[in-house]
C-alpha positions in Angstrom: -23.2 -6.0 4.9 -20.3 -8.3 4.1 -17.6 -8.5 6.8 -14.1 -7.7 5.7 -11.7 -10.7 5.9 -9.0 -10.4 8.6 -5.5 -9.9 7.5 -3.4 -13.1 8.0 0.4 -13.3 8.4 0.2 -15.9 5.6 -1.3 -13.4 3.1 0.9 -11.9 0.4 1.5 -8.2 0.7 -0.9 -7.6 -2.2 -3.6 -9.6 -0.4 -3.0 -7.7 2.8 -3.4 -4.4 1.0 -6.6 -5.5 -0.7 -8.0 -6.6 2.7 -7.0 -3.3 4.4 -8.6 -1.4 1.6 -11.9 -2.9 2.5 -11.5 -3.1 6.3 -9.9 0.4 6.8 -11.1 2.7 4.0 -9.4 5.7 5.7 -5.9 4.1 5.3 -4.6 6.3 2.5 -2.0 3.8 1.3 -4.6 1.1 0.8 -7.2 3.4 -0.6 -4.9 4.6 -3.4 -2.9 1.4 -4.0 -3.3 0.6 -7.7 -2.3 -3.0 -8.6 -2.2 -2.2 -12.3 0.4 0.5 -11.6 2.3 -1.9 -9.3 2.4 -4.5 -12.1 4.0 -2.1 -14.5 7.0 -1.7 -12.3 10.2 -3.9 -12.6 10.4 -6.5 -9.8 13.1 -4.6 -7.8 10.8 -1.5 -7.7 7.8 -3.6 -6.8 9.7 -4.8 -3.8 10.7 -1.3 -2.9 7.1 0.0 -3.2 5.8 -2.8 -1.0 8.5 -1.8 1.6 7.1 1.8 1.5 3.6 0.4 2.0 4.5 -2.1 4.7 3.6 0.1 7.6 0.1 0.6 6.2 -0.7 -3.1 5.7 0.9 -4.2 9.0 -0.9 -1.4 10.9 -4.3 -1.0 9.2 -5.4 1.7 11.6 -2.6 4.0 10.2 -4.1 7.0 8.5 -1.3 7.4 6.1 0.3 4.0 5.8 2.9 5.0 3.3 6.5 6.1 4.1 9.4 6.7 1.7 12.5 4.7 2.5 14.6 7.4 0.8 14.0 10.9 -0.6 14.2 9.4 -4.1 11.1 7.3 -3.5 8.9 10.4 -3.9 10.1 10.8 -7.5 10.4 7.1 -8.3 6.8 6.4 -7.2 5.4 9.9 -7.9 2.1 8.6 -9.4 1.3 6.7 -6.2 2.8 9.1 -3.6 1.0 12.1 -5.1 -2.4 10.4 -4.8 -1.7 9.4 -1.2 -0.2 12.7 0.0 -2.6 15.1 -1.7 
């Protein structure tokens, strides 16, 4: 079995999420993160989504790993939050 690569402080957030997806499959943020969806967002929303995901890629053992920064994030990122929460 291939060993998952360790997350490095030099990795980009997307690289960190990809590594956490492999190393911690129970991390719901990483499990449901969809790079294609992310790429459809304007840059300002990409940054905000990564901020919501930060806890999950910095703390891979987190079960949820996704936290809204404001109540509007649930609506703004509904396709992603719905997958993670449900």
